[in-house]
Structures are given as C-alpha cells and as structure tokens.
Wavefront OBJ file of the C-alpha trace (Angstrom):
o trace
v 8.189 13.037 6.140
v 8.648 9.222 7.201
v 7.647 5.362 6.809
v 7.591 1.779 8.274
v 9.796 -0.699 10.869
v 9.838 -2.979 14.017
v 12.368 -3.242 16.707
v 11.823 -5.410 19.520
v 13.129 -4.147 23.022
v 11.566 -7.220 25.192
v 15.296 -8.176 25.910
v 16.390 -4.487 26.437
v 14.285 -4.441 29.181
v 14.747 -7.801 30.656
v 18.677 -6.872 30.859
v 17.832 -3.513 32.878
v 15.142 -4.996 34.695
v 12.248 -3.219 33.606
v 9.467 -5.731 33.686
v 6.143 -3.568 32.671
v 3.042 -5.302 34.332
v 0.633 -7.647 31.475
v -2.077 -4.633 31.715
v 0.326 -1.878 30.095
v 1.553 -4.302 27.967
v -1.678 -5.300 26.853
v -2.953 -1.369 26.808
v 0.015 -0.698 24.317
v -0.613 -3.332 22.012
v -4.508 -2.258 21.472
v -3.467 1.172 21.129
v -0.668 0.182 18.104
v -3.287 -2.203 16.447
v -6.092 0.563 16.274
v -3.717 3.362 15.138
v -2.538 0.577 12.099
v -6.202 -0.286 11.598
v -6.901 3.263 11.050
v -3.777 3.690 8.491
v -5.075 0.291 6.631
v -8.831 1.757 6.275
v -7.465 5.115 4.816
v -8.823 4.305 1.620
v -10.325 1.299 2.163
v -14.332 0.134 2.629
v -16.138 -2.683 2.335
v -15.997 -1.527 -1.039
v -14.046 0.844 -3.700
v -14.318 2.700 -7.096
v -11.551 5.003 -7.901
v -10.259 7.037 -10.959
v -6.812 7.568 -10.414
v -3.744 8.402 -12.980
v -0.408 7.100 -12.734
v 2.847 9.358 -13.635
v 6.397 7.570 -14.286
v 9.750 9.427 -14.356
v 12.955 6.842 -15.171
v 16.164 7.470 -16.528
v 14.838 6.670 -20.018
v 11.145 7.405 -20.411
v 8.307 9.492 -18.959
v 4.414 8.779 -19.031
v 1.275 9.175 -17.699
v -1.570 6.913 -17.368
v -5.250 7.291 -16.480
v -7.276 4.147 -14.701
v -9.801 2.887 -12.616
v -10.390 0.618 -10.026
v -12.663 -1.552 -7.986
v -12.515 -3.753 -5.464
v -14.449 -5.731 -3.050
v -13.969 -7.102 0.192
v -10.117 -8.036 0.695
v -9.587 -10.801 -2.037
v -11.779 -8.898 -5.122
v -9.730 -6.130 -7.199
v -10.176 -5.182 -10.855
v -8.044 -2.252 -12.541
v -8.824 -1.328 -15.722
v -6.801 1.383 -17.631
v -8.186 4.277 -19.444
v -5.085 6.270 -21.165
v -3.282 6.407 -23.135
v -5.398 4.614 -26.155
v -2.672 2.538 -26.872
v -2.841 0.757 -23.891
v -6.760 1.579 -23.428
v -8.394 -2.251 -21.898
v -5.725 -3.078 -20.346
v -6.682 -4.920 -16.803
v -5.518 -6.460 -14.098
v -8.016 -8.876 -11.801
v -7.255 -10.543 -8.423
v -10.101 -12.429 -7.218
v -9.149 -14.858 -4.612
v -6.247 -16.222 -4.497
v -5.664 -16.149 -8.127
v -4.718 -12.908 -10.281
v -4.830 -12.333 -14.410
v -4.057 -9.641 -16.826
v -5.464 -9.049 -20.001
v -4.190 -7.692 -22.672
v -6.280 -6.273 -25.375
v -3.783 -5.582 -28.219
v -3.087 -9.670 -28.293
v -6.712 -10.370 -27.191
v -4.303 -12.614 -24.702
v -5.434 -13.498 -20.555
v -2.560 -14.423 -18.398
v -2.514 -15.679 -15.095
v 0.110 -14.553 -12.780
v 2.649 -16.831 -11.371
v 4.179 -15.967 -7.972
v 7.274 -14.977 -9.602
v 5.630 -13.052 -11.312
v 4.025 -10.594 -8.874
v 6.961 -8.679 -7.743
v 7.406 -7.578 -11.737
v 7.365 -3.752 -12.228
v 3.649 -2.987 -13.368
v 3.020 -1.046 -16.954
v 6.643 0.196 -16.821
v 6.466 1.629 -12.847
v 8.568 1.629 -9.791
v 4.786 -0.379 -8.586
v 4.553 -4.407 -8.849
v 2.277 -6.584 -9.478
v 1.524 -7.252 -6.220
v 1.317 -3.596 -4.938
v -1.858 -3.355 -7.176
v -3.615 -6.071 -5.919
v -2.611 -6.397 -2.498
v -4.490 -6.949 1.030
v -1.974 -7.031 3.374
v -3.348 -5.139 6.711
v -0.643 -3.651 8.523
v -1.850 -4.400 12.146
v -2.507 -8.368 10.595
v 0.443 -9.101 8.652
v 3.087 -7.164 10.827
v 3.958 -7.129 14.488
v 4.623 -3.805 15.442
v 5.579 -1.121 18.195
v 5.847 2.853 18.421
v 9.452 3.512 18.467
v 8.933 7.530 18.489
v 6.431 9.318 19.329
v 6.162 13.446 19.638
v 7.696 16.770 17.770
v 9.933 16.045 14.884
v 10.864 18.340 11.766
v 8.113 20.860 13.688
v 5.426 18.195 13.318
v 3.850 15.712 16.209
v 4.050 12.536 14.592
v 4.148 8.651 15.845
v 6.283 6.168 14.219
v 5.803 2.866 13.777
v 8.609 -0.134 13.660
v 7.155 -3.255 11.787
v 8.377 -6.698 10.809
v 6.451 -9.247 9.207
v 4.986 -12.682 11.169
v 6.186 -15.614 10.209
v 3.024 -17.056 8.668
v 2.494 -13.329 6.914
v 2.326 -13.475 2.475
v 4.598 -10.460 2.457
v 7.659 -9.720 0.524
v 9.232 -7.105 3.004
v 11.699 -7.758 5.867
v 10.761 -4.787 7.785
v 8.520 -1.530 7.383
v 8.667 1.606 9.366
v 6.253 3.762 9.026
v 5.418 7.833 10.046
v 1.792 9.205 10.366
v 0.591 12.589 11.923
v -0.221 12.347 15.532
v -3.494 13.931 15.488
v -5.381 12.578 12.272
v -2.805 9.310 11.565
v -2.676 10.058 8.451
v 0.688 8.408 6.601
v 3.488 11.019 5.684
v 6.132 8.307 4.589
v 6.791 4.696 4.488
v 10.196 2.954 4.142
v 9.971 -0.041 2.613
v 13.104 -3.010 3.845
v 13.555 -6.096 1.881
v 14.855 -9.363 3.851
v 18.611 -8.111 4.298
v 16.666 -5.142 6.101
v 18.198 -3.122 3.113
v 16.384 -0.139 1.965
v 14.020 -0.916 -1.014
v 11.806 2.004 -1.515
v 10.112 5.215 0.184
v 6.431 5.794 -0.414
v 6.059 9.631 0.481
v 2.187 10.605 0.894
v 1.124 14.284 -0.193
v -1.628 16.613 -1.213
v -4.179 16.104 1.623
v -7.172 16.913 0.568
v -11.236 15.878 0.942
v -11.563 12.229 -1.011
v -14.708 10.252 0.225
v -15.868 12.231 2.936
v -12.728 12.807 4.566
v -8.766 14.345 4.441
v -6.460 11.471 2.786
v -3.518 12.187 0.543
v -4.251 12.212 -2.845
v -0.613 12.023 -4.045
v 1.600 9.090 -3.310
v 5.309 9.244 -4.732
v 7.041 5.418 -4.910
v 11.324 6.170 -4.930
v 13.457 3.455 -5.293
v 16.375 3.388 -3.025
v 19.011 2.185 -5.799
v 17.523 4.919 -8.211
v 16.787 7.850 -6.354
v 16.285 9.769 -9.361
v 13.271 8.371 -10.665
v 9.885 8.441 -9.290
v 6.192 6.729 -9.472
v 3.188 9.520 -8.751
v -0.179 7.699 -7.721
v -2.436 10.217 -7.930
v -6.355 9.879 -6.704
v -8.532 11.663 -8.880
v -11.794 10.175 -7.194
v -12.305 7.663 -4.390
v -16.077 6.221 -3.401
v -16.188 3.891 -0.416
v -19.014 1.545 0.606
v -20.354 1.177 -3.306
v -22.420 -1.786 -4.390
v -20.769 -3.721 -6.875
v -21.949 -7.382 -7.982
v -19.603 -10.013 -7.701
v -19.840 -10.543 -12.178
v -17.616 -7.797 -12.104
v -14.415 -9.624 -10.724
v -14.908 -12.147 -13.244
v -12.632 -12.453 -16.226
v -15.320 -12.187 -19.054
v -15.574 -8.573 -17.338
v -11.853 -8.843 -17.325
v -12.390 -8.440 -21.410
v -14.984 -5.476 -21.552
v -13.871 -2.084 -22.270
l 1 2 3 4 5 6 7 8 9 10 11 12 13 14 15 16 17 18 19 20 21 22 23 24 25 26 27 28 29 30 31 32 33 34 35 36 37 38 39 40 41 42 43 44 45 46 47 48 49 50 51 52 53 54 55 56 57 58 59 60 61 62 63 64 65 66 67 68 69 70 71 72 73 74 75 76 77 78 79 80 81 82 83 84 85 86 87 88 89 90 91 92 93 94 95 96 97 98 99 100 101 102 103 104 105 106 107 108 109 110 111 112 113 114 115 116 117 118 119 120 121 122 123 124 125 126 127 128 129 130 131 132 133 134 135 136 137 138 139 140 141 142 143 144 145 146 147 148 149 150 151 152 153 154 155 156 157 158 159 160 161 162 163 164 165 166 167 168 169 170 171 172 173 174 175 176 177 178 179 180 181 182 183 184 185 186 187 188 189 190 191 192 193 194 195 196 197 198 199 200 201 202 203 204 205 206 207 208 209 210 211 212 213 214 215 216 217 218 219 220 221 222 223 224 225 226 227 228 229 230 231 232 233 234 235 236 237 238 239 240 241 242 243 244 245 246 247 248 249 250 251 252 253 254 255 256
C-alpha cells in the first residue's frame, strides 16, 4: 500500500565515483516515462464517460453523492451531481483554461479563480483542482524508481517524483507505488511545498472497468485528520466515446 515522491541521486553517484553511461541513463528515463504513462492512462482515453459515487466522512457529518462526468482530451471536463436531490444539477465545467461551477438553487454560474481551485469540493477532501485537473505524471514531474521488488508480500515499483519548474501543480513532491506486473496503483502520497505529508490516496477494489482491470475505489485520507476520509467509487466507466464539443459549454452546464 503506497504513493509518490522524487529523490535525485546524481550527486551521490558523483561522490562515489559511479558514472553511469548515457545509454544506461537514457534507458532508465525512458522506462520510467513509459511506466508512468501507463498509470496516467489508466482512467483516460481520448474521451470518457463515468458514473461515480462519493462518500465523505468527517468529524461532523457523513454524506454520499452520485454524479456523472464527461471528458474530452486534456482540456474539457464536465461533472454533474445526480443525487442527493437537494444538490442535483450542481455542475463543474473545465473548458480550455476556464473553470466554472453552476449552482441550480440560485441559478448562478461562478467562474473559479486560481485561489478557489484548492478549496474543498462539495465538502469533501477533494479540491476543485482534483476534479478537473489534467496533469500527467510523465510530463509534469521528474521521476525515478526509488524501490523495486518484494514488499509486504507484493511485487511493487515505487516512484519518487518532484514537479518540474514550469509545471502547474501544487505539490512539493509525490510518491507512487504500483504493482509491478500490472502497473495498477496501490497508494499515492502527496507532500506539500515544505515536503510534509498532506494526504494519502489508497486504490482498492480492482475490477473490470472499460475493458481492463482498474481500481474502482479511491480513498483520500488527509494527513492532519486521519480519522476522516473521502471515497470516490467508479460505478461505470466508458473510454473513447463520441462527445460533441458543445457538451462542454456554459449552456450545457445548466442543463439537468
């Protein structure tokens, strides 16, 4: 059970007099990128449609929501709440670089600012950014394999990652642990800019979704409130479905 972080060993190699050849370094980098690309694409296609539920447990309340979501490419995402009825129709839209939330009770559409992206989404431990982000590990992070082999009875690969200088990400570092044979993620650790653990996401209930084995349950646990959690559960997933660009518009945002 694990998640992601980056650790650069170049200085240590220099001090020890170990000088890997360029080909060896290049092969290693290519392998890491290929493995991370498989993880990135686990829930993605050219487009997607999903039905999910979200269970939130905090010190003060528990709640369950059902929602559906569509995505196309990296820049278009639409999420719409189906249940409970009091929140039905509440939607979040990402279209290119713009992100909006529609509140049916007041018939208001709010354009989210960058500062609002780190705020809680619908009282959960997920942020607005989590729901619409399209960051890719292989593109936005510099990574290496920090461990590979048997641990706790499982053959795993552990990746350590740090964001690239120009990457639009909020985390200081990540640690990702996947099963070696299938590249299915087991756990992911998120660290803040001070490299303190901020949250952990556990992946479980591996089942057939969109034609291949994937974790159906993602459990988010905040480091400062370990007794709380948010579970994001896939009920249905279809990839590479035909979607019209008009679906990702402000007028579509308001549709029930």
